[in-house]
Every structure is written in structure tokens, then in C-alpha cells.
FITOR-186290 format. One record per atom (N, C-alpha, C): residue in three letters; x, y, z. Coordinates in steps of 0.001 Angstrom, whole numbers, plus 524288, in hexadecimal, padded with zeros to 5 digits. Each point is the difference from the previous one (the first is absolute). Layout:
<tilos>
ALAXYZ;...
</tilos>
This chain:
<tilos>
MET7305386778808D7;MET804D47FD697FE3A;MET7FED57FA307FF13;SER801B97FE0B7FB6F;SER7FF087FA877FEBE;SER8036E7FC7E80358;LYS7FE867FAF980023;LYS8030C7FC4580312;LYS8057B7FF5E7FDD0;ARG80083800357FAD4;ARG805277FF5A7FDA9;ARG80388804A48014D;SER7FDCC804BE7FFCF;SER80314804A680157;SER801927FFE7805B9;PHE7FC6C7FE5E8035E;PHE8013A7FFB580593;PHE8043F7FBF080105;PHE7FFA27FB917FD5C;PHE803FA7FBED800B4;PHE80556801E07FE23;PHE80002802C87FBA5;PHE804F5802017FDEE;PHE8027180400803AD;ALA7FCD78038580224;ALA801F2803EE803A5;ALA8021C7FD6E804F4;PHE7FD3B7FC07801E2;PHE801CA7FD30804AA;PHE805307FD3E7FEF6;LEU8006A7FD817FB72;LEU804DB7FD457FE9C;LEU80486803D77FF8B;LEU7FF03804877FDC5;LEU8040F803FF7FF65;LEU801EA801EB8054B;CYS7FC7A800E18039A;CYS80185801C98053F;CYS803447FBE2802D1;CYS7FE707FB1B7FF84;CYS802DF7FBC5802A3;CYS8057D7FF7A7FDDA;LEU8007E8001F7FADC;LEU805267FF657FD9C;LEU803898049E80138;THR7FDAB804B780038;THR803238049E8014F;THR8020F7FFA980592;THR7FCB07FE358039D;THR801A67FF6A80571;THR804457FBE980091;VAL7FF327FB827FD5F;VAL803EE7FBD580042;VAL80526801BC7FDB0;HIS7FFB9802EC7FBA3;HIS804C6801EC7FD7F;HIS802F5803C18038A;ALA7FD2B803758029B;ALA80289803BB80384;ALA802947FD4080495;GLN7FD347FC3180240;GLN802447FD188045F;GLN804B87FCD07FE3F;LYS7FF967FDA77FB5B;LYS804577FCDB7FDFD;LYS804BE803627FEF9;LYS7FF2C804A97FDDA;LYS8044E8038B7FEE1;LYS802AB801B580505;LYS7FCDB8014780409;LYS8023D801A8804F5;LYS803117FB8980286;THR7FDBE7FB437FFD1;THR802AF7FB7280241;THR8050E7FEE17FD19;SER7FFDC800877FAC7;SER804B17FF0B7FCDD;SER80441803EF8013F;GLU7FE8D804F88009B;GLU803D58040680149;GLU8024A7FF1780569;ASP7FCA57FEA9803C9;ASP801EF7FEED80548;ASP803A87FB5280009;SER7FE837FBF27FD16;SER8034B7FB517FFC5;SER8053A801357FD78;LEU7FFD7803197FBD2;LEU804D1801707FD4A;LEU803818034880386;ARG7FDAD803B9802C7;ARG8031B8034D80370;ARG802547FCD38047E;THR7FCEF7FC6180220;THR802037FCAC80432;THR804717FC947FE13;ASN7FF647FDE77FB4A;ASN804037FC997FDCA;ASN80513802EF7FF25;PHE7FF99804B27FDCA;PHE804A48032B7FF0A;PHE802518021480511;LYS7FC9180110803DB;LYS801F180201804F6;LYS803457FBE1802C2;GLU7FE587FB107FF8D;GLU8030D7FBC580254;GLU805547FF897FD72;LYS800538016F7FAFA;LYS804F97FFBF7FD2F;LYS8031E8051180088;GLY7FDC5803D2802DF;GLY802C5804E6800BC;GLY8002B803597FB28;ILE7FBD4800057FCCE;ILE80001802F67FB29;ILE7FC2E804918004B;VAL7FE0F8014780494;VAL7FCAC80486800A5;VAL8035A80489801DF;ILE80060804197FCD0;ILE803488048180138;ILE7FC8E804D68001B;ASP7FFD3802A280490;ASP7FCE2804BA800B3;ASP7FA467FF1E7FE7E;GLY7FE097FB6080156;GLY7FA8C7FEDC7FEF0;GLY7FEDC7FEA67FA61;THR803FD7FFC27FCAB;THR7FF3F7FED67FA7C;THR802357FAA97FEC2;ILE7FD0B7FCE87FD34;ILE801C27FABF7FE93;ILE803CD8005D7FB75;LYS804947FDCB800B7;LYS804027FFFB7FBF2;LYS800637FA827FDAB;LYS7FFF27FFC67FAE5;LYS8007E7FAF57FD5B;LYS8059B7FE098005B;GLN800747FAD880046;GLN805287FDB37FFE4;GLN8024B8008D7FA8F;LYS80514801157FFC0;LYS80297800917FB04;LYS801007FAB07FD97;VAL7FF607FFBB7FAE2;VAL800F07FB317FD1B;VAL805648004C7FD8D;ASN8032B7FC0C80104;ASN805407FFC17FDC6;ASN7FFD77FCBF7FB05;PRO80036802767FB69;PRO7FF947FCFE7FB20;PRO8049A7FC697FF11;LEU80454800DD802A9;LEU8049E7FCBB7FF43;LEU8001A7FB4680399;ALA7FC607FFB6803AE;ALA7FFFF7FBAD803BC;ALA7FF937FAAE7FD59;PRO7FC707FF387FC35;PRO7FFC87FADB7FD70;PRO805127FE9B7FD35;SER80275803E07FD84;SER804EB7FEED7FD4A;SER804547FE9F803D9;LYS80016802B180469;LYS803F07FECA803F4;LYS7FF3C7FA848022D;ALA7FB1B7FEA78011C;ALA7FEE37FACE80221;ALA801AA7FBC07FC2F;ALA7FED6800CA7FAF4;ALA8018F7FC267FC0F;ALA805EC7FFBA7FF7B;PHE802918047B8003A;PHE805B5800207FF8D;PHE802977FD3280499;TYR7FDFB800EE804A7;TYR802357FD79804A1;TYR7FF517FA117FFBF;SER7FB667FE4A7FE2C;SER7FF197FA5F7FF9F;SER8034B7FD8C7FBB4;ALA8015A803167FC05;ALA8035E7FDFE7FBDC;ALA805967FF47801FD;ILE801AB803888036C;ILE805477FF9180238;ILE8004C7FB65803C5;LEU7FC3B7FFBF80383;LEU7FFDE7FBCF803E6;LEU7FA537FE74800E8;PRO7FE927FB2A7FEB6;PRO7FA957FE50800DC;PRO7FE4C800DE805A8;GLY7FB658025A8008F;GLY7FDEC801178052D;GLY8010C80587801D9;LEU803CC802A57FD8D;LEU801468054A801BD;LEU7FB9D803D37FEA6;GLY7FD707FF1A7FB9B;GLY7FB828034A7FEA2;GLY7FB7E7FF49803BF;GLN7FF3E7FB32801D4;GLN7FBE57FF02803D7;GLN8013F802BA8052D;ILE804F7800278015E;ILE80195802DF804B3;ILE7FEFB805D77FF43;TYR80125802007FB5D;TYR7FF04805827FECA;TYR7FA2C801418007F;ASN7FCAB7FC547FE6C;ASN7FA55800BF8006C;ASN7FDE47FEB58056C;LYS803797FE4980382;LYS7FE947FE8280554;LYS7FC3A7FB5B80018;ARG800C37FC767FC4B;ARG7FD0F7FB1D7FFDC;ARG8039A7FB9E801E0;TYR8015980042804F0;TYR803EC7FC6380215;TYR7FE167FA527FFF1;TRP7FAE07FF3A80045;TRP7FDF07FAB58002A;TRP800E37FD227FAD4;LYS80157802D87FBE3;LYS800EA7FD7A7FAF4;LYS8058C7FDDE7FF76;LEU8037D801918037D;LEU805767FE497FF8D;LEU800997FA1380036;PRO7FD867FD41803C4;PRO800877FA407FFF6;PRO7FE017FD867FAFB;ILE7FBE1802497FDB6;ILE7FDE17FDDF7FB28;ILE803DD800BF7FB8A;VAL80239804C07FFA7;VAL803B18012E7FBC4;VAL804D27FC8D8005F;TYR802667FFEB8049D;TYR804D57FCFB8009F;TYR7FEF27FA237FFD1;GLY7FB817FE60801EF;GLY7FEB17FA757FFC0;GLY7FF407FE267FA63;ALA7FD3D803227FCE2;ALA7FEF97FE807FA93;ALA804FC8000A7FCC0;ILE802E8804608003D;ILE804C68005D7FCE3;ILE8041D7FC308020A;GLY800637FF6A80523;GLY803C17FC5480239;GLY7FEEC7FA687FE54;THR7FB007FE8E7FFCD;THR7FE9E7FAC27FE38;THR8017F7FF327FA4D;GLY7FF18804097FCD2;GLY801797FFA07FA84;GLY805DB7FF697FF42;VAL8030B8030A802FA;VAL805B77FFA87FF9F;VAL801ED7FAB1801DB;TYR7FDDD7FE1380454;TYR801987FAE680204;TYR7FECD7FBAA7FC10;THR7FB64800337FD9F;THR7FE877FC097FC22;THR803A3800277FB4F;TYR80178804BB7FE5A;TYR803A0800787FB9B;TYR805517FD9B80151;ILE80216801428048E;ILE805247FDF780189;ILE7FFCE7FA13800A1;TYR7FBD37FE0880251;TYR7FF7A7FA56800CE;TYR800137FD147FAC8;ASN7FCF1801C17FC47;ASN7FFC47FD647FAEC;ASN804FA800D87FCDA;ASP8027980481800A8;ASP804E0800F27FD29;ASP8045C7FC68801F1;ASP800377FF1780520;ASP803FA7FC6D80220;ASP7FF317FA717FDF3;LEU7FB217FE397FFF2;LEU7FEF27FAC17FE02;LEU8010C7FFA87FA23;TYR7FEC78041D7FD42;TYR801288000C7FA5D;TYR805D47FF7D7FF0B;ASP80326802F6802DD;ASP805AC7FFAC7FF64;ASP8020C7FA8D80165;THR7FDC37FDB08041B;THR801BC7FACC801AA;THR7FF067FBE87FBBD;PHE7FB4C7FFD47FDF1;PHE7FEB07FC227FBFD;PHE802BC801357FAD5;ARG800B3804FC7FED9;ARG802AC801617FB24;ARG805B87FE5380038;SER8028F800EF8047E;SER8057C7FE6C80086;SER800967FA127FF7F;ALA7FC727FD1680296;ALA8002F7FA4C7FFA6;ALA7FF067FE277FA72;PHE7FC58802837FD4E;PHE7FECE7FE7B7FAA3;PHE8049B801107FC59;LYS8028880474800C1;LYS804848014C7FCAE;LYS8047E7FC32800E5;ARG800EE7FE85804DD;ARG804267FC3D8011A;ARG7FE987FA9E7FDCE;ARG7FB0B7FE958005D;ARG7FE5B7FAFB7FDEF;ARG800C47FFE07FA15;ARG7FEC58046E7FD6B;ARG800AA8003D7FA53;ARG805C0800097FE71;ALA80355801C380395;ALA805A0800147FEE8;ALA802897FAAD800F0;GLY7FD117FC458020D;GLY802097FAC6800BF;GLY8016E7FEA880593;PHE7FF23803AF803A5;PHE801387FEF180581;PHE7FB5D7FD5A802AC;THR801317FCDD803D3;THR7FBDB7FD4E80303;THR800AE800D8805D9;ASP802628046480169;ASP800F98011380584;ASP7FC5B8042680237;ASP7FBC18013B7FD34;ASP7FC5E803F080205;ASP7FCAF7FD9F8044F;GLU7FD5E80356802EC;GLU7FD177FE3680496;GLU7FB197FCF27FEA5;PHE7FE867FFCE7FB0F;PHE7FB5D7FD1F7FE6B;PHE801597FB057FCE0;SER805017FE6C80033;SER801AC7FB677FD00;SER7FF297FAEA802EB;GLY7FE6B80056804F2;GLY7FF3B7FB5880322;GLY804C07FE8E8032E;ASN804408030A7FF70;ASN804BD7FEEB802FD;ASN7FFDB8027B8056B;VAL7FC3E80392800E2;VAL7FF83802958050F;VAL7FBF27FD1380333;ALA8015B7FEB5804C6;ALA7FC8A7FCF58035D;ALA7FAE1802ED800E7;GLY7FBC67FD4C7FF6C;GLY7FAD980256800E4;GLY7FDD4802F27FB62;ARG802FD8007C7FBC7;ARG7FE40802C67FB5A;ARG7FE567FC167FBD0;PRO7FB4B800837FDE4;PRO7FE777FC7A7FBC3;PRO802AE801927FAEF;GLU800D57FC4A7FCBB;GLU8027F801297FAF8;GLU7FBFC802467FC3D;LEU8017F8043A7FD72;LEU7FC99802937FC42;LEU802637FF9A7FA92;SER7FCB87FF227FC2B;SER801D67FFAE7FAA4;SER801138056F7FDD6;ASP80279800017FB73;ASP80115805057FD7C;ASP7FAF3802EB7FECB;GLN7FC107FD247FE4F;GLN7FAFD802737FEC0;GLN7FD7380247804E2;ALA8006E7FD3B8046A;ALA7FDCA801FA804E8;ALA802BC804F5801C7;LEU80525800337FF4C;LEU802E9804C08015E;LEU7FE5E8048D7FC88;GLN7FF437FF047FB08;GLN7FE56804257FC67;GLN7FA8B801F180155;ASP7FC707FC628011F;ASP7FAA5801918016A;ASP7FFF6803278050B;ALA8034E7FE7C803C0;ALA8002F802C480501;ALA801FB8058F7FF55;GLN80437800997FCEB;GLN80216805487FF59;GLN7FC378037F7FCFA;GLU7FD267FDD17FC51;GLU7FC2C8031D7FD19;GLU7FB72801918038A;ARG7FE6D7FC6980369;ARG7FBAB8013A8038B;ARG801788044A803D7;TYR804AC7FF9180252;TYR801A180404803C3;TYR8014B8052B7FD50;GLN801BD7FFC37FB2B;GLN800D6804D27FD16;GLN7FACB802C97FF08;ARG7FC107FD007FE98;ARG7FAD5802377FF1A;ARG7FDC38024980507;ASP800777FD3880452;ASP7FE14801FB80502;ASP80309804D2801BE;ARG8050D800117FEE8;ARG8032D8048E8016C;ARG7FE4D804CF7FCF6;ASP7FF2B7FF5B7FAE6;ASP7FE598046C7FCC4;ASP7FA9A801F7801A0;LEU7FC867FC648015C;LEU7FACC80196801C0;LEU8004E802FB80529;ALA803547FE3080388;ALA800AC802BE80502;ALA8022A805797FF25;LEU8037A800917FC1E;LEU8022E805267FED1;LEU7FBC6803B07FE0D;LEU7FCAD7FE1A7FC7E;LEU7FBC8803467FDF2;LEU7FC368019880451;ILE7FEB57FC548036A;ILE7FC698013980453;ILE8026A803FF803B6;THR8050C7FF6C80112;THR802A6803AD80383;THR800228057C7FDA5;ILE80106800597FAE7;ILE7FFF0805197FD60;ILE7FA8A8026180037;GLY7FC007FCAE7FF3A;GLY7FAA4801ED8005A;GLY7FEA78020180571;LEU801CA7FD3A8040A;LEU7FF0F801C280565;LEU802DF8051080125;TYR804B18008E7FDE4;TYR80302804D5800AD;TYR7FD1F804927FD76;ALA7FE057FF177FB2E;ALA7FD0F804207FD56;ALA7FAF480143802E9;PHE7FD677FC0480215;PHE7FB31800E2802EC;PHE801068032C804F1;ASN804887FF268026D;ASN8017E8030E80496;ASN80070805CB7FEA9;ILE80225801327FB67;ILE80078805797FE4B;ILE7FA9D8024B7FED9;ILE7FCC07FCFD7FD30;ILE7FAC1801DF7FEA3;ILE7FCBE800E4804E9;ASP800687FC77803C4;ASP7FD068008B804D8;ASP8017C80500802E9;ALA805088012680045;ALA801B5804C3802B1;ALA7FDFA804D97FD3A;ASN800237FFEF7FAC1;ASN7FE398047C7FCFD;ASN7FA21800DA800A2;VAL7FCF27FBD87FF75;VAL7FA4D800708006C;VAL7FE648017E8058A;ASP802A57FDC4803E1;ASP7FEB6801308056C;ASP800F7805BD8013B;ALA8043E802217FDDC;ALA8011580592800D2;ALA7FBD9803607FD6C;HIS7FE167FE5C7FB6E;HIS7FBBC802D77FD6F;HIS7FB107FFDB8034F;LEU7FEA47FB6480200;LEU7FB2A7FF71802F7;LEU8002E802F78052C;LYS804A4800808024B;LYS80065802DF804EE;LYS7FE9D805BA7FF47;GLN800C9802127FB3A;GLN7FEDB8057C7FEF4;GLN7FABE800B87FD56;PHE7FD1E7FBB77FF58;PHE7FAEB800677FD8A;PHE7FC51802FB80390;ASN7FCD2803557FDC9;ASN7FC99803618030A;ASN7FB6A7FCE980229;VAL8004B7FEC980515;VAL7FBBB7FD46802A2;VAL7FE0380338804A0;ASP800688052D7FF9D;ASP7FE3C8035B80441;ASP7FA147FFC580079;ASP7FE1F801E080478;ASP7FA6E7FFEA8010C;ASP7FCFD804197FCEC;ASP802E4803947FD3F;ASP7FD31803F47FD16;ASP7FE2B7FDF87FAB2;LEU8013D7FB137FECB;LEU7FD977FD907FB81;LEU7FA407FF2880150;SER7FC8E8019B7FC8A;SER7FA827FFC780165;SER7FCAF7FE477FB62;LEU7FB8D7FDF48013B;LEU7FC227FE6D7FC27;LEU7FAD68027480194;ASP7FE10803877FCBA;ASP7FB2B802C68012C;ASP7FBB47FE397FC4A;ILE7FB757FEFB8023A;ILE7FB667FE8F7FCEF;ILE7FBCE80421800F6;LYS7FE61802977FBC7;LYS7FC318043380087;LYS7FB9F7FF307FC05;PRO7FB29800FD8019F;PRO7FBAD7FFC87FC3C;PRO80004804DD7FC82;TYR7FE087FF6B7FB53;TYR7FFAA8048C7FC95;TYR7FAD37FFE07FD0F;LEU7FE69804917FE36;LEU7FB21800997FD16;LEU80116803757FB4D;GLU7FE9C7FE127FB68;GLU80096803287FB4A;GLU7FB357FF3D7FC96;TYR7FF29803C47FC89;TYR7FB627FFE07FCAB;TYR801957FF357FA57;HIS7FCD47FD077FD49;HIS801037FEFA7FA7A;HIS7FF948051E7FCFC;PRO803C7801397FC8B;PRO7FFEE805197FD54;PRO7FB60800B87FC4F;ILE7FD6C7FBCB7FE5C;ILE7FBAF800817FC43;ILE7FABF7FF48802A9;THR7FF877FBA5802D1;THR7FAF07FECA80272;THR7FF68802568056B;SER80458801D080248;SER7FFFD8023C8054A;SER7FE677FC068042B;ASP800667FAF37FEB2;ASP7FEDA7FBF9803E0;ASP804817FF9D803E1;PRO7FEB87FF758050B;PRO804397FF95803E4;PRO802B47FAAD7FFC3;ASN8051A80010800A2;ASN803217FB3D8003B;ASN802BC7FFCD80549;TYR7FEFF7FBD3802E4;TYR802617FF5C80519;TYR804AC7FC4F7FF89;GLY803E2800E88033D;GLY804907FC907FFE4;GLY80387800E6804A9;ILE804667FD617FFF7;ILE803E3800698042A;ILE805468012F7FD88;ALA802B9803DE8020A;ALA8052A801747FE16;ALA804367FD908038A;LEU803B97FD817FDA3;LEU804447FD75802CE;LEU804F9803307FF31;THR80238801F880451;THR804B0803477FFB4;THR8045D7FD7F80328;ILE804727FF157FD6A;ILE8048B7FDD180297;ILE80428804468004F;LYS801DC80106804B5;LYS803E88040A800D9;LYS8053F7FD8680144;PHE80408801657FCF7;PHE805417FDFD800D2;PHE803718041380298;
</tilos>
């Protein structure tokens, strides 16, 4: 027997042994994992059922009330993030809207000929603002208010998308029976009959 043939036979034996041990370990690990979840019935491993409507339900719940989809997915740690983000957006919108209304009302009264607004200098501690300053202020707060509204809508939509994607990922197949097998192979050229050595890669889903 040539050295190359002996090396190939030795490599084949080693890979076969490793594959058998890996398969046995994978099956034992899978059975232990399912047994801990109570899914072993009469010695037979039962797969968990996939609910195709779960992502839609999670998205629907989050659309009704932000954070409800995360509760449905049992991702309770995301609730402070959801409510904190959306709450900040809502607060920013209300804050800028109140200031916009204040400056707009003062500007309208100033344009109507009144000088009794809170920015006319008649109120103690208030600096006097010109008509142009009032107009610039209301435009600035209007712009900030509209931007806060867009950001809040985006956060609301992201809350729905997160619930939907999270529900999909929870049902993604990550069981231990997913396997990657590497096996050597030998084939001969159909014309020259020369041997071709290689490795076969097999992925099992």
C-alpha cells in the first residue's frame, strides 16, 4: 500500500469516528434539551409547533398599544426602552407645540396692534422681543415640533417592526439537530481514470 493510500484510509477512519461521536453527542444534547422543556413523550422527541400567526399578533398588539407586542413575546426588558423612547418623543412634541402656540399668539396680537403680550416688555422680568424675533421663534418651534412628530411616528413604527421580527426569530429553527458534516470523497475521471480526492460539505437543516 502506498503512503498516499495509507494516509487517505487513516483520514477516512478518523473522520468517520469523529462524525459518529459528534452525531451521538448532538442527539444526546438535543434529547436533554427537549427533556428539560418537557417535550419527550414515550421516549420520542417531539418538535415544538410553530405558530405562523405569532408575528402578526405581536405586530398587531404593538400597533394597538406600544410595548404590548414585546409583552406578548415575553421580552419584558424592552418595555422601558419602548416607553422611554416614545415618551421622550411625545414630550418633545408637546413642549415645542406649547412654545409655538405662545409665540404665535403673541405675534398675532402684535400684528393686530396690541402691545399687551408677554414679550412686549410690559411684564416684569421679560425682555422685549421684536415682531421679527417673535416670527423667528414661532417658526423655529414649529420646525422642532414637526421633527419631533416625525421621530415619534418612526419610533412607533419601529416598535411594531421589533415585535414582529422578534416573534419571527423566536420561532427560528436553532435546534441542536442542525448539523454540518465534512466527509472525504474519492472519484475517478471518466476519461483518464485518474483519482480525484476532495472533501464533501453537507449542511443539514
